[in-house]
KOLNULO-584859 format. One record per residue (C-alpha): z, x, y; residue number from 1. Coordinates in nm, 3 decimals, always signed. Each point is the difference from the previous one (the first is absolute). Example, Ala and Ser with C-alpha at 12.3 -4.5 7.8 and 13.67 -1.06 7.14 Angstrom:
REM KOLNULO-584859
+0.780  +1.230  -0.450  1;
-0.066  +0.137  +0.344  2;
END
This chain:
REM KOLNULO-584859
+3.798  -0.266  +0.159  1;
+0.080  +0.153  +0.317  2;
+0.208  -0.165  +0.330  3;
-0.170  -0.086  +0.328  4;
+0.107  +0.293  +0.274  5;
+0.014  -0.266  +0.248  6;
+0.126  +0.260  +0.273  7;
-0.236  +0.294  -0.043  8;
+0.263  +0.233  -0.167  9;
-0.014  +0.133  -0.374  10;
+0.163  -0.164  -0.240  11;
+0.285  +0.105  -0.196  12;
-0.060  -0.083  -0.340  13;
-0.032  +0.222  -0.312  14;
-0.343  +0.155  +0.092  15;
+0.264  +0.275  +0.206  16;
+0.078  +0.141  -0.316  17;
-0.260  +0.157  -0.245  18;
-0.026  -0.125  -0.312  19;
+0.137  +0.187  -0.282  20;
-0.295  -0.024  -0.253  21;
+0.049  +0.332  -0.221  22;
+0.232  -0.146  -0.236  23;
-0.184  -0.333  -0.104  24;
-0.319  +0.157  -0.046  25;
-0.059  +0.009  -0.317  26;
-0.193  +0.294  -0.215  27;
-0.401  -0.073  -0.024  28;
-0.162  +0.138  -0.309  29;
-0.387  +0.077  +0.077  30;
-0.146  -0.010  -0.340  31;
-0.145  -0.345  -0.058  32;
-0.091  -0.155  -0.316  33;
-0.201  -0.344  -0.076  34;
+0.213  -0.269  -0.076  35;
+0.020  -0.402  +0.013  36;
-0.233  -0.099  +0.306  37;
+0.111  -0.043  +0.334  38;
-0.060  -0.156  +0.279  39;
-0.286  +0.180  +0.216  40;
-0.354  +0.164  -0.040  41;
-0.295  -0.019  +0.229  42;
-0.325  -0.115  +0.010  43;
-0.355  -0.067  +0.007  44;
-0.238  -0.033  +0.309  45;
-0.340  -0.128  -0.123  46;
-0.228  -0.268  +0.080  47;
-0.086  -0.007  -0.386  48;
-0.072  -0.281  -0.201  49;
+0.369  -0.114  -0.130  50;
+0.215  -0.277  -0.136  51;
-0.019  -0.305  +0.241  52;
+0.271  -0.084  +0.152  53;
+0.064  -0.368  -0.084  54;
+0.343  -0.090  +0.189  55;
-0.007  -0.023  +0.367  56;
+0.153  +0.376  +0.151  57;
+0.361  +0.054  +0.144  58;
-0.125  +0.089  +0.357  59;
+0.229  +0.214  +0.203  60;
-0.024  +0.093  +0.338  61;
+0.103  +0.338  +0.173  62;
+0.002  +0.219  +0.306  63;
-0.018  +0.319  -0.160  64;
-0.327  +0.092  +0.042  65;
-0.232  +0.221  -0.252  66;
-0.133  +0.337  +0.064  67;
-0.239  +0.052  -0.279  68;
-0.083  -0.106  -0.293  69;
-0.032  +0.357  -0.147  70;
+0.330  +0.122  -0.084  71;
-0.095  +0.341  +0.209  72;
-0.008  -0.157  +0.326  73;
+0.314  -0.259  -0.024  74;
+0.350  +0.146  +0.070  75;
+0.166  -0.290  +0.109  76;
+0.190  -0.315  -0.125  77;
-0.294  -0.265  +0.069  78;
-0.247  +0.262  -0.279  79;
+0.289  +0.090  -0.197  80;
+0.074  -0.351  -0.060  81;
-0.322  -0.097  -0.120  82;
-0.104  +0.354  -0.212  83;
+0.328  -0.059  -0.194  84;
-0.197  -0.340  -0.114  85;
-0.370  +0.144  -0.034  86;
+0.047  +0.390  -0.130  87;
+0.246  +0.146  -0.280  88;
+0.209  +0.303  +0.044  89;
+0.102  +0.192  -0.301  90;
+0.349  -0.121  +0.067  91;
+0.160  -0.280  +0.188  92;
+0.327  -0.141  +0.107  93;
+0.197  -0.300  -0.189  94;
+0.184  -0.211  +0.290  95;
+0.285  +0.131  +0.113  96;
-0.043  +0.368  -0.202  97;
+0.147  +0.294  +0.113  98;
-0.286  +0.189  -0.231  99;
-0.377  -0.080  -0.121  100;
-0.125  -0.072  -0.340  101;
-0.327  +0.054  -0.121  102;
-0.331  -0.242  +0.093  103;
-0.272  +0.199  -0.069  104;
+0.147  +0.255  -0.173  105;
+0.145  -0.012  -0.349  106;
+0.238  +0.279  +0.093  107;
+0.089  +0.242  +0.287  108;
+0.247  +0.279  +0.123  109;
+0.023  +0.361  +0.105  110;
-0.080  +0.285  -0.241  111;
+0.294  +0.278  +0.053  112;
-0.011  -0.025  +0.389  113;
+0.000  -0.184  +0.245  114;
-0.385  +0.156  +0.124  115;
-0.150  -0.160  -0.272  116;
-0.019  -0.386  -0.112  117;
-0.204  -0.125  -0.266  118;
-0.132  -0.362  -0.118  119;
-0.169  -0.158  -0.293  120;
-0.251  -0.256  +0.116  121;
-0.006  -0.337  -0.222  122;
-0.285  +0.003  -0.257  123;
-0.059  -0.371  +0.055  124;
-0.071  -0.072  +0.367  125;
-0.357  -0.060  +0.207  126;
-0.088  -0.034  +0.327  127;
-0.098  -0.340  +0.062  128;
-0.367  +0.120  -0.012  129;
+0.022  +0.106  -0.358  130;
+0.048  +0.367  +0.076  131;
+0.291  +0.149  -0.202  132;
+0.340  +0.139  +0.218  133;
+0.032  +0.395  -0.113  134;
+0.171  +0.257  +0.124  135;
-0.268  +0.096  +0.160  136;
-0.062  -0.298  +0.219  137;
+0.386  +0.070  +0.098  138;
-0.040  +0.338  +0.100  139;
-0.297  -0.107  +0.212  140;
+0.202  -0.292  +0.162  141;
+0.229  +0.279  +0.137  142;
-0.242  +0.249  +0.066  143;
-0.178  -0.234  +0.229  144;
+0.295  -0.089  +0.183  145;
+0.066  +0.377  +0.083  146;
-0.371  +0.045  +0.083  147;
-0.076  -0.287  +0.223  148;
+0.363  +0.042  +0.152  149;
-0.074  -0.314  +0.211  150;
+0.228  -0.014  +0.317  151;
+0.105  -0.356  -0.109  152;
+0.027  +0.090  -0.366  153;
+0.278  +0.166  -0.207  154;
-0.106  +0.353  -0.015  155;
+0.389  +0.069  +0.178  156;
+0.161  -0.133  -0.330  157;
-0.202  +0.269  -0.223  158;
+0.057  +0.312  +0.242  159;
+0.180  +0.165  -0.269  160;
-0.265  -0.044  -0.297  161;
-0.184  +0.302  -0.060  162;
-0.256  -0.100  -0.261  163;
-0.058  -0.237  -0.300  164;
-0.131  +0.073  -0.310  165;
-0.150  -0.259  -0.263  166;
-0.035  +0.095  -0.349  167;
-0.057  -0.255  -0.261  168;
+0.260  -0.252  +0.014  169;
+0.213  +0.151  +0.217  170;
+0.056  +0.084  +0.407  171;
+0.143  +0.260  +0.089  172;
+0.161  +0.041  +0.381  173;
+0.066  +0.363  +0.149  174;
+0.222  -0.003  +0.272  175;
+0.045  +0.262  +0.266  176;
+0.414  -0.036  +0.003  177;
+0.205  -0.187  -0.241  178;
+0.033  -0.349  +0.084  179;
+0.186  -0.259  -0.214  180;
-0.130  -0.264  +0.192  181;
-0.332  +0.026  -0.106  182;
+0.037  -0.292  -0.295  183;
+0.086  -0.237  +0.322  184;
-0.286  +0.091  +0.220  185;
-0.302  -0.029  -0.256  186;
+0.168  -0.347  -0.077  187;
-0.076  -0.075  +0.312  188;
-0.356  -0.212  +0.117  189;
-0.065  +0.394  +0.098  190;
-0.068  +0.076  -0.323  191;
-0.273  -0.328  -0.076  192;
-0.237  +0.083  -0.290  193;
-0.375  -0.011  +0.111  194;
-0.303  +0.003  -0.173  195;
-0.195  +0.311  +0.027  196;
-0.346  -0.128  -0.023  197;
+0.131  -0.236  +0.347  198;
+0.216  +0.210  +0.199  199;
-0.157  +0.296  +0.161  200;
+0.209  +0.303  -0.029  201;
-0.044  +0.086  +0.400  202;
+0.005  -0.285  +0.184  203;
+0.155  -0.397  -0.028  204;
-0.261  -0.236  -0.166  205;
-0.166  -0.228  +0.257  206;
-0.180  -0.263  -0.303  207;
+0.165  -0.312  +0.032  208;
+0.059  +0.024  -0.420  209;
+0.286  +0.144  -0.146  210;
+0.144  +0.022  -0.355  211;
+0.344  +0.080  -0.149  212;
+0.176  -0.010  -0.305  213;
+0.312  -0.223  +0.076  214;
+0.063  -0.372  -0.010  215;
-0.146  -0.162  +0.285  216;
-0.410  +0.041  +0.089  217;
-0.125  -0.032  +0.326  218;
-0.204  -0.416  -0.008  219;
-0.063  +0.036  +0.368  220;
+0.031  +0.175  +0.320  221;
-0.043  -0.101  +0.398  222;
+0.079  +0.320  +0.229  223;
+0.314  -0.042  +0.186  224;
+0.027  -0.383  -0.122  225;
+0.041  -0.069  -0.386  226;
+0.002  +0.156  -0.325  227;
+0.004  -0.204  -0.340  228;
+0.122  +0.159  -0.307  229;
-0.025  -0.141  -0.407  230;
+0.212  +0.161  -0.276  231;
-0.172  +0.283  -0.181  232;
-0.052  -0.118  -0.367  233;
-0.049  +0.377  -0.084  234;
+0.317  +0.131  +0.139  235;
+0.223  +0.184  -0.230  236;
+0.289  +0.176  +0.181  237;
+0.395  -0.044  +0.068  238;
-0.048  -0.365  +0.143  239;
+0.031  -0.257  -0.286  240;
-0.020  -0.339  +0.183  241;
-0.366  -0.118  +0.088  242;
+0.010  -0.103  +0.395  243;
-0.174  -0.268  +0.167  244;
-0.278  +0.007  +0.225  245;
+0.094  +0.111  +0.359  246;
-0.143  -0.022  +0.314  247;
+0.077  +0.224  +0.284  248;
-0.033  -0.132  +0.338  249;
+0.056  +0.294  +0.285  250;
+0.082  -0.118  +0.395  251;
+0.063  +0.242  +0.297  252;
+0.376  -0.144  +0.105  253;
+0.278  -0.171  -0.180  254;
-0.061  -0.332  +0.261  255;
-0.360  -0.020  -0.172  256;
+0.166  -0.028  -0.332  257;
+0.259  -0.233  +0.104  258;
-0.286  -0.227  +0.148  259;
-0.169  +0.009  -0.353  260;
+0.302  -0.049  -0.197  261;
+0.097  -0.314  +0.228  262;
-0.369  -0.112  -0.052  263;
+0.135  -0.025  -0.368  264;
-0.305  +0.277  -0.104  265;
+0.190  +0.263  -0.126  266;
+0.241  -0.069  -0.316  267;
+0.183  +0.371  +0.098  268;
+0.070  +0.159  +0.274  269;
+0.076  +0.393  -0.051  270;
+0.095  +0.206  +0.322  271;
-0.152  -0.245  +0.231  272;
+0.235  -0.266  +0.137  273;
+0.144  +0.036  +0.345  274;
+0.389  +0.132  +0.017  275;
+0.088  -0.373  +0.174  276;
-0.145  -0.177  -0.307  277;
+0.155  +0.237  -0.252  278;
+0.346  -0.019  +0.164  279;
-0.060  -0.402  -0.019  280;
-0.094  -0.005  -0.330  281;
+0.292  +0.275  -0.119  282;
+0.239  -0.302  +0.133  283;
-0.186  -0.259  -0.222  284;
-0.159  -0.174  +0.267  285;
-0.335  -0.088  -0.201  286;
+0.084  -0.142  -0.389  287;
-0.407  +0.012  -0.052  288;
+0.030  +0.380  +0.004  289;
+0.134  +0.241  -0.234  290;
+0.151  +0.351  +0.140  291;
+0.062  +0.293  -0.156  292;
+0.154  +0.306  +0.162  293;
+0.059  +0.389  -0.112  294;
+0.185  +0.229  +0.155  295;
-0.250  +0.246  +0.059  296;
-0.041  +0.363  +0.109  297;
-0.285  -0.036  +0.189  298;
+0.075  +0.179  +0.377  299;
-0.122  -0.030  +0.353  300;
-0.055  +0.295  +0.224  301;
-0.129  +0.131  +0.333  302;
-0.213  +0.293  -0.048  303;
+0.028  +0.254  +0.212  304;
-0.317  +0.214  +0.130  305;
+0.212  +0.354  +0.004  306;
-0.384  +0.218  +0.063  307;
+0.117  +0.179  +0.316  308;
-0.086  +0.106  +0.248  309;
-0.261  -0.289  +0.086  310;
+0.249  -0.276  -0.145  311;
+0.292  -0.114  +0.236  312;
+0.219  -0.085  -0.336  313;
-0.088  +0.388  -0.106  314;
+0.317  +0.100  +0.218  315;
+0.330  -0.027  -0.255  316;
+0.173  -0.161  +0.300  317;
-0.276  -0.306  +0.043  318;
+0.072  -0.070  -0.363  319;
+0.367  +0.019  +0.012  320;
+0.019  -0.276  +0.324  321;
-0.234  -0.230  -0.233  322;
+0.249  +0.010  -0.250  323;
+0.300  -0.053  +0.189  324;
-0.217  -0.270  +0.173  325;
-0.089  -0.233  -0.268  326;
+0.224  -0.313  -0.080  327;
-0.041  -0.107  -0.338  328;
+0.257  -0.303  -0.024  329;
-0.198  -0.136  +0.298  330;
-0.366  +0.054  -0.187  331;
+0.191  -0.165  -0.294  332;
+0.147  -0.268  +0.163  333;
-0.291  -0.129  +0.262  334;
-0.312  +0.106  -0.147  335;
+0.019  -0.054  -0.371  336;
+0.313  -0.237  +0.004  337;
+0.238  +0.186  -0.222  338;
-0.261  +0.029  -0.322  339;
+0.010  +0.382  +0.057  340;
+0.303  +0.218  +0.047  341;
+0.082  +0.307  +0.180  342;
-0.143  +0.361  -0.144  343;
+0.153  +0.337  +0.080  344;
-0.159  +0.204  -0.235  345;
-0.338  +0.131  -0.105  346;
+0.125  -0.093  -0.381  347;
+0.082  -0.403  -0.019  348;
+0.300  -0.173  -0.101  349;
-0.038  -0.042  -0.391  350;
-0.181  +0.331  -0.031  351;
+0.238  +0.306  -0.166  352;
+0.089  +0.234  +0.268  353;
-0.027  -0.216  +0.326  354;
+0.191  +0.098  +0.288  355;
+0.099  -0.128  +0.332  356;
-0.094  +0.314  +0.224  357;
-0.166  -0.200  +0.333  358;
+0.330  -0.178  -0.017  359;
+0.228  +0.296  -0.012  360;
-0.239  +0.198  +0.243  361;
-0.134  -0.219  +0.259  362;
+0.148  -0.300  +0.199  363;
-0.142  -0.387  -0.023  364;
-0.193  -0.094  +0.303  365;
+0.182  +0.262  +0.239  366;
-0.242  +0.082  +0.336  367;
+0.330  +0.243  +0.140  368;
-0.033  +0.193  -0.265  369;
-0.383  +0.028  -0.066  370;
-0.047  +0.085  +0.408  371;
+0.267  +0.252  -0.046  372;
-0.189  +0.138  -0.269  373;
-0.324  +0.013  +0.187  374;
+0.161  +0.147  +0.316  375;
+0.206  +0.291  -0.211  376;
-0.384  +0.100  -0.151  377;
-0.194  -0.052  +0.342  378;
-0.226  -0.249  -0.137  379;
-0.118  -0.221  +0.344  380;
-0.007  -0.351  -0.061  381;
-0.135  -0.231  -0.020  382;
-0.123  +0.091  -0.298  383;
-0.359  -0.156  -0.069  384;
-0.105  -0.078  -0.373  385;
-0.208  -0.212  -0.218  386;
+0.105  -0.233  -0.273  387;
-0.222  -0.121  -0.279  388;
+0.089  -0.335  -0.135  389;
-0.176  -0.301  -0.189  390;
-0.040  -0.329  +0.053  391;
+0.262  -0.293  -0.104  392;
+0.360  +0.054  +0.018  393;
-0.112  +0.401  +0.003  394;
-0.071  -0.065  +0.353  395;
+0.297  -0.199  +0.064  396;
+0.204  +0.287  -0.122  397;
-0.185  +0.261  +0.186  398;
+0.077  -0.179  +0.324  399;
+0.327  -0.036  -0.078  400;
-0.005  +0.398  -0.068  401;
-0.168  +0.026  +0.344  402;
+0.284  -0.125  +0.189  403;
+0.267  +0.189  -0.179  404;
-0.215  +0.313  +0.091  405;
-0.053  -0.092  +0.341  406;
+0.403  -0.063  +0.074  407;
+0.115  +0.222  +0.281  408;
-0.339  +0.107  +0.114  409;
-0.028  +0.287  -0.245  410;
-0.337  -0.101  -0.200  411;
-0.312  -0.177  +0.071  412;
-0.188  -0.173  -0.282  413;
-0.317  -0.087  +0.008  414;
-0.031  -0.253  -0.336  415;
-0.333  +0.098  -0.174  416;
-0.061  -0.301  -0.239  417;
-0.257  +0.038  -0.305  418;
-0.057  -0.348  -0.184  419;
-0.243  +0.214  -0.279  420;
+0.234  +0.149  -0.311  421;
-0.226  +0.244  -0.099  422;
-0.055  +0.094  +0.374  423;
+0.345  -0.002  +0.049  424;
+0.061  +0.302  -0.257  425;
-0.291  +0.165  +0.126  426;
+0.134  +0.067  +0.362  427;
+0.357  +0.037  -0.109  428;
-0.163  +0.331  -0.228  429;
-0.225  +0.090  +0.261  430;
+0.327  +0.052  +0.238  431;
-0.145  -0.259  +0.265  432;
+0.379  -0.158  +0.050  433;
+0.312  +0.212  +0.108  434;
+0.166  -0.281  -0.181  435;
-0.091  -0.255  -0.253  436;
+0.204  -0.225  -0.250  437;
-0.016  +0.049  -0.379  438;
+0.106  -0.221  -0.274  439;
+0.060  +0.194  -0.298  440;
+0.051  -0.125  -0.375  441;
+0.079  +0.221  -0.284  442;
-0.203  +0.146  -0.221  443;
+0.219  +0.054  -0.320  444;
+0.423  -0.083  -0.027  445;
+0.050  +0.394  +0.102  446;
+0.138  +0.155  +0.389  447;
-0.289  +0.244  -0.060  448;
-0.229  -0.327  +0.101  449;
+0.099  -0.001  +0.358  450;
+0.068  +0.364  +0.043  451;
-0.289  +0.153  -0.110  452;
-0.290  -0.193  +0.101  453;
+0.199  -0.093  +0.395  454;
+0.107  +0.367  +0.061  455;
-0.150  +0.246  -0.222  456;
-0.295  +0.225  +0.043  457;
-0.311  -0.196  +0.029  458;
+0.165  -0.334  +0.036  459;
-0.128  -0.358  +0.041  460;
+0.111  -0.010  +0.338  461;
-0.216  +0.266  +0.216  462;
+0.231  +0.010  +0.309  463;
+0.028  +0.409  -0.077  464;
+0.308  +0.003  -0.131  465;
+0.059  +0.311  -0.272  466;
+0.338  +0.124  -0.048  467;
+0.046  +0.352  -0.233  468;
+0.355  -0.082  -0.092  469;
-0.094  -0.357  -0.102  470;
-0.307  +0.078  -0.230  471;
+0.278  +0.247  -0.160  472;
+0.241  -0.284  -0.042  473;
-0.285  -0.177  -0.169  474;
-0.076  +0.190  -0.250  475;
+0.308  +0.124  -0.097  476;
+0.073  -0.375  -0.075  477;
-0.332  -0.052  -0.213  478;
+0.160  +0.285  -0.244  479;
+0.312  -0.251  -0.077  480;
-0.095  -0.183  -0.307  481;
+0.396  -0.147  +0.044  482;
-0.118  -0.166  +0.293  483;
+0.383  -0.021  +0.115  484;
-0.044  +0.356  +0.093  485;
-0.214  -0.053  +0.252  486;
+0.210  -0.244  +0.246  487;
+0.138  +0.279  +0.192  488;
-0.299  +0.091  +0.079  489;
-0.168  -0.277  +0.092  490;
+0.279  -0.066  +0.215  491;
-0.013  +0.355  +0.184  492;
-0.413  -0.111  +0.084  493;
+0.088  -0.323  +0.144  494;
+0.292  +0.164  +0.179  495;
-0.285  +0.240  +0.152  496;
-0.217  -0.307  +0.088  497;
+0.234  -0.111  +0.194  498;
+0.055  +0.330  +0.197  499;
-0.391  +0.029  +0.056  500;
-0.094  -0.360  +0.038  501;
-0.340  -0.015  -0.137  502;
+0.050  -0.388  -0.023  503;
+0.278  -0.243  +0.051  504;
+0.125  -0.251  -0.287  505;
-0.056  -0.346  +0.169  506;
+0.110  -0.274  -0.253  507;
-0.018  -0.037  -0.416  508;
-0.162  -0.339  -0.074  509;
+0.114  -0.280  -0.298  510;
-0.297  -0.121  -0.233  511;
-0.087  -0.330  +0.030  512;
-0.271  -0.194  -0.222  513;
-0.060  -0.417  +0.096  514;
-0.149  -0.209  -0.299  515;
-0.064  -0.347  -0.058  516;
+0.269  -0.148  -0.237  517;
-0.282  -0.023  -0.272  518;
-0.077  +0.355  +0.037  519;
+0.250  +0.262  -0.250  520;
+0.036  +0.335  -0.011  521;
+0.026  +0.042  +0.347  522;
+0.311  +0.260  -0.064  523;
-0.226  +0.293  -0.140  524;
-0.187  +0.003  +0.355  525;
+0.297  +0.096  +0.177  526;
-0.011  +0.377  +0.058  527;
+0.194  +0.211  -0.191  528;
+0.021  +0.402  +0.034  529;
-0.358  +0.031  -0.230  530;
-0.180  -0.178  +0.257  531;
-0.218  -0.209  -0.236  532;
-0.081  -0.344  +0.012  533;
-0.014  -0.162  -0.318  534;
-0.242  -0.302  +0.007  535;
-0.032  -0.035  -0.376  536;
+0.354  -0.157  +0.040  537;
-0.139  -0.303  +0.190  538;
-0.056  -0.349  -0.118  539;
-0.046  -0.343  +0.070  540;
+0.220  -0.280  -0.117  541;
-0.113  -0.397  -0.011  542;
+0.086  -0.149  +0.330  543;
+0.295  -0.234  -0.018  544;
-0.115  -0.368  +0.117  545;
END
């Protein structure tokens, strides 16, 4: 996808031109009526007596960690992958779709303005414990996300939600300001519907039994090790296909996933093999592995702590120097074996509104430019910073970044490694690091998913960055039902992000899923802009003797 840059210079590629996205955006309609079944839903999570699986489960290995089984406590790719299989939302996305369709809802739509959104809940839904899924349960599910407001939870996604009303089969969302993207947001796992009898309104659920209403139920759970899922016989919703039993095994690093794969312990490796192995598989060097590849819009960013005066990167000139020292091509080539490509904007390629402002504003790997900027601003060097990172390939990436930032003696970087995913998130949000590495997966297919949660007020980065100008622009973009009209505003936001540098885009990844030849349906696990993990599509074919 990207070319290697052995000379350390930035490439002369199509990245140098902002994409003309507006002309190819189609108008989106947000009145949604139920139709033929689609491919999604959510799921249940109880340890209740259910139909016993008679077939061997499909075993998946992943390095994507699970933060919490309660959807009010997780806002990360690993958690949402599970939520999209054990809980159900009002709406959902078909593979590759740009607008959502009903799942737990019978119908949804705005009522007169973009500040009121109403859904009629299906009458035939039950949680796996037998309790009915009602409009009251939907209201409870949204109310508690804002009430719990867990620092690792998805409350930033619902910053515009003023109140929720339940009346009979109808649930009505009252928004503080117009938001044409509201249907997208409630279609995410943040909109997972939970049973009020099991999930407290003001705190996370701590018990190890959960009930949901989607295509899977939880059959076994070893925290941080494995989760067993079996099809939910009571499921009703958008997914028409009955899935097979699945076991998900969690590993701390891609190296551990690869070890389990090589030991024949896994049927599927998802977000888990090393870059070198993926590059080898992409060249067709292993006939016993089937590789599915997708052009994902998952972005990787170096988040900078902007809080003055205690943080060295509270100084704009220091952040600009960081942006000018990063060598994305070298990272892509040496650390990730060209399984990723350089990213020069907040919004990745393939998402409407993508631009290339960091390419246009800053040189690539230029210590002289960075030194001049620091000198003109009166910043003493070396600037001493801490860089938080995880283990495995993330540690190799952090070492490479350290080497790039320390060129010319401009920075001294102390690497701070954290192997525990939950603890890593907590340390980010406490402001402990001067900089840290973040991978962001889209919540839904719209540029808003990269803007509001990352640079809007109350954002998920907790790096002290706010911008009244960006907040005004976000509010403006959310008022366009014709999303093509929002492109200019999103590009203006990205120009301001490049100017103020609360983060530095690093790279954009491909999506890889590796399976044994007997496993079918792996293409549905390749990431799309909805971030949904469609486990029900997996199947096992008879072995060929």
